[in-house]
C-alpha positions as CSV (number, residue, x, y, z in Angstrom):
1,M,-12.9,-13.9,-5.7
2,A,-10.0,-11.2,-7.6
3,R,-11.1,-9.9,-10.8
4,D,-9.0,-8.0,-13.5
5,N,-6.5,-6.7,-12.2
6,K,-8.0,-6.9,-8.4
7,T,-7.0,-9.2,-5.5
8,E,-9.0,-10.2,-2.7
9,V,-7.6,-10.0,0.1
10,S,-9.2,-12.3,3.7
11,F,-7.7,-11.7,7.3
12,E,-9.0,-11.5,10.3
13,I,-9.4,-8.7,12.7
14,D,-9.6,-7.9,16.3
15,R,-13.6,-7.5,17.4
16,D,-12.9,-4.1,18.6
17,E,-11.0,-2.7,15.8
18,V,-13.3,-3.8,13.4
19,A,-16.7,-1.7,15.4
20,V,-14.1,1.1,15.5
21,L,-14.4,0.5,12.2
22,D,-18.3,0.0,12.0
23,G,-18.9,3.3,13.9
24,Y,-17.0,5.8,11.9
25,C,-18.6,3.9,8.8
26,N,-21.5,3.9,10.3
27,A,-21.2,7.9,11.0
28,R,-20.2,9.2,8.3
29,G,-22.2,6.4,6.1
30,L,-19.6,4.5,4.2
31,N,-18.9,1.2,2.8
32,R,-16.5,-0.1,5.1
33,T,-14.4,-1.6,2.0
34,F,-14.3,1.5,1.1
35,V,-12.6,3.0,4.1
36,M,-9.9,0.2,4.3
37,R,-9.2,0.2,0.2
38,K,-9.1,4.1,1.4
39,I,-6.6,3.7,4.2
40,L,-4.7,1.2,1.9
41,R,-4.0,3.9,-1.2
42,E,-3.4,6.8,1.3
43,W,-1.1,4.2,3.5
44,S,0.4,2.7,0.0
45,E,1.4,6.3,-1.7
46,E,2.9,7.1,1.6
47,K,5.4,4.2,0.9
48,L,6.2,4.9,-2.5
49,H,6.7,8.3,-1.5
50,E,8.9,7.5,1.2
51,A,10.6,5.0,-1.4
52,T,11.4,7.2,-3.7
53,V,12.9,10.3,-1.7
54,I,15.6,7.9,0.0
55,C,16.0,6.8,-3.4
56,R,16.2,10.1,-5.2
57,T,18.7,10.2,-1.4
58,A,21.2,8.0,-1.6
59,G,21.2,8.4,-5.6
60,V,19.6,5.4,-6.8
61,N,18.0,4.7,-9.7
62,P,15.6,1.9,-8.6
63,A,14.2,1.5,-12.1
64,S,18.0,0.8,-13.6
65,S,18.7,-3.2,-14.7
66,G,21.2,-3.0,-11.6
67,R,24.7,-1.7,-11.0
68,P,27.4,-1.8,-14.4
69,R,29.3,-5.1,-14.2
70,R,32.8,-5.2,-14.5
71,V,34.0,-6.7,-17.7
72,A,35.8,-10.0,-16.8
73,E,39.5,-9.5,-17.8
């Protein structure tokens, strides 16, 4: 169930992939959900960094409202 600003995610995954995740969690004494959230958080931060670098290189400000519009004559 979603709480506050959180969203529930549900999906199917291959047993082999879950076995690797569970093996890692068991070896490290970690919670599966914690590890999955950490992986997603790190991936998201990396993608945000990539997008920021691309926008800076291209001279784009993603926070702006768009291109300047031409005034109709």
